[in-house]
N, C-alpha and C positions, 0 to 999 in steps of 0.2 A: 680482798672483793667480794662480793656476794652476785652471783646471778637470779634472777628470780623469771617466771614463768609460769604463768595465768593460767587454766584451762578450760572449760566446761562451763561456760557461758554458752549461752542464748531463748530461744525466746521460748514463753510456757507462761500457758496460760493459769490466769486467776489462778489460789486455794493447791496450784502445784508445785513441786518439789524440783532441786535443780542441788546439784555437787561438784565445788569447785575445786581446785586442786591449785596448791601454790608446786610445785618444782623449784626446789637449789639446789646449787652446787656454786663452791671459791670459796669456802669457807668453811668449819665445823656445824650441823646445824644445828646439834643440841645446844649450842654454846650461846643461844642468844633467843629472843619473846621476839615473837612472828606477829600482825595484828593482819585485821582488813577495815582495810574501808571504800567507799563508794561513792561515787559523784555523779551525778543528775543532767545534766544539761541548764546552764544557768544556776546552777545555786556552789556552794562549798564543798570541799570535799569534809567527807563524813564517817565517820568511827565507828563503824559493826562490831568488831571484835577481838580480842589478841590473846593469844595462848605462851605462860611460861612455855623455858627451855622444856619442861618434858609432860610439860601437859594438866599438872595439876590443880595450875589459877588459870579459868580463865572466865572473862569479862566481856560481858553485851554493854551495847546501846538499850536501852528503854526498846529502843520500836522497834528490836530485834530478837531483845528476851524471850524464849520460850517458845521462837518457832529456828532461830538460824545457832547451827551446836559447830563451833570449830576441834579440831580434834589436830593431832600431827603424826608420821611419824619420821620417827629418827632414825629409821635403819635407811628410807628408803627418801630419807631429807627430799619428805613434803608435807606440805599443811591442806588443811583441808575446811571448807564449811560448807557441812550442811543444811539446805536454806532448807524448806519447809510452809504451806499454808498463806507461799509467796499473795501483793499483794501491787498491786497498776504501781505503788509508791517505791513498791523495792527497784522499780526502772533504772540501772543506775553501769556505770561504771568500775566495773569494785578490782579492786587492787593490793597484793598482799605487797607485808614489809616488814624487814626486819630490823631490830632494835636489837645493837651490841653493849645498848652502858646498863641495861638493869634487865639479866632474864630470868631474874625470879620473880618481881613483882615490874607483870607488865601495865605498859601506860597505855588511855586510850590519847595523844596530845599524838601529833603526829610530827611534830616536829624534835621528837624524840625519838625516830629512823633515822635512819638512815642509808637502808637500798632500799628500791622501788621497783615493782613487776612493774609495765607496760601497760596490762589490767584485762579484765576481759566481760565483752559487752553483756549482762542480766536484762534483757528483756517480760514485762510485765503484762499481757495485756487482759481487759476487764471481759 
């Protein structure tokens, strides 16, 4: 069992920055890939980015590439999402997820993730 708790969301103006954190507990953090997803009201869950177990492989959705950066600190059991140049269309609930199936080659498919956090709200005003 893995528990994931996101934090760091809030209200920010367009062009601003936020850093989200995802604290993991319950199993060895360094043994699984981690991803970030988001869901806006009335829309389906959307892939944001993902990291392999040690962070050497990271992949991003085209919509956030160049603006968002995923990192992880395995010593602190924490995943981060640095978000820069935020846009109103980035407004959503952001959730982290853990994938035990393939820690080396992370996936963008939400169905492959085994555990999910409750999410943190990010609102970007224009």
